[in-house]
N, C-alpha and C positions, 0 to 999 in steps of 0.2 A: 552325561553326554560330553560336557566340556572336558572331562578327564580324558576322554578318547581323543579329543582334538589337540590337547596340549601335552607335550612331553616335558620332562623336568627342566631342561635348559633351552630347548629350541622350540620355535613355533613354525610349523610347516603345514599350513592348511591348504586343502585343495578346494578351490572355489567352484569346482564342477566344470561343466562344458559351456563354452561361449555359444550362444544361441545360433549365430550365423556361421561360425567356422567349425564348430565341433572340437576345438582344441582345448586342452587343459591348461590352466594358468595357476600353478601353486604359488602361495604367498611364501616368499623366502623368509628365513629366520630374522628376527629383530632382537636386539638387546633390550633389557628392561628400560634403560635410559632412552633408547630410540622409541620404544612404545610410549613412554611418558611424553616425549616430545611430539609424537604423532597425535596423542590424545589432546595435547594443548593446541595443536594446529587444527584440530577438528572442533574446537570450541565454537558454539553457535554465535558467540558475540563477535566473531570475526566476519560476520555477514557483510559482503561488499568489499572485503579486503582485496580479492582478486578481480580480474577483469572479465573472466569467462562467465557463461550463462549458468554454470552449475555451482552449487555451494561447495563442491569438492575443489573447484578452482581456487576458492579462498584459502583452503588448506595448502594447496600447492604453492600459492603465492607467499603465504606465511613462511613455509619451509624455505623457499628460495631466498626470502629476505633475511632469515636467520643465518643461513649458511653462506651467503655471498661474502666472498673475501675471507672465509674461514680457513681456506687452504685444504679443505678435505679432498684428498686425492685417493683414488682406488688404484694405487701404483702396482699392486700385485695382480691386476686384472679382475679383482673382485669388486663388485659395486659397493659404494659407500653406503652408510646408513641412510643418508639423504636420498640417494638414488633408489634404495630399497623401499623407503617410505613412499616415494613418488610412485613406484611400481604398485605398492599396495593400493594406493588411491586409484590408479588407473585400472587395475584389475577389478577393484570393487565397483567402479563406475561401469565398466564394460559388462559386469555381471548384473547390472541393474540396481546396485546398491546406492545408498545415499549417505550423507554425513551422519545422520542419527544412527543408522544401523552399523556403520563402521565404528562409530564411537562406542556403541554398546559392546561390540566384539572386542575392541582394544581394552576397554574397562574390564571385561571378563578375563581376558588374557593376563592383564596386570595383576588382578586379584588372585588368579590361579598361581601365577609365578611367585607371589608374595606369601602364599600359604606356607605355614610351618609344617614340619613332619608330624607334629602332634595333631594339627588340623586334619592332615591327610588320613592319619590312623582313625580319628573319630569319624570322618566321613566314610571310610571303608567299613567300620563297624556298623554304622547306621544303615548302610546299603545292604550288608549281609543279613541284618536282622529283619529287613523288610520283606 
């Protein structure tokens, strides 16, 4: 199933429809480095880092602290990795997700991205034999 969600270089997941508006909110692609940073921001040891009521607020505060003054600009009109990570957090929250479930997703995506072609061939063989 994860193979269907993750393509070789990009992650473009569809979180489904928001309950009250009926609109789709796809997660925009993140680089491996950005996914690793998002995973760090979702660490449960950051409990209380943010000021909002949600544990996802801690992750947003952590990202804001890391990137303040870093000069990240989306000069070409494209969102920066930080903005995209914040969008992931907000989309996940609006879909009813929490830190634990987003963390599991990001861990799975990182593992999938790091798989070698030999791992992929072995996985394909085991699925075709079943």
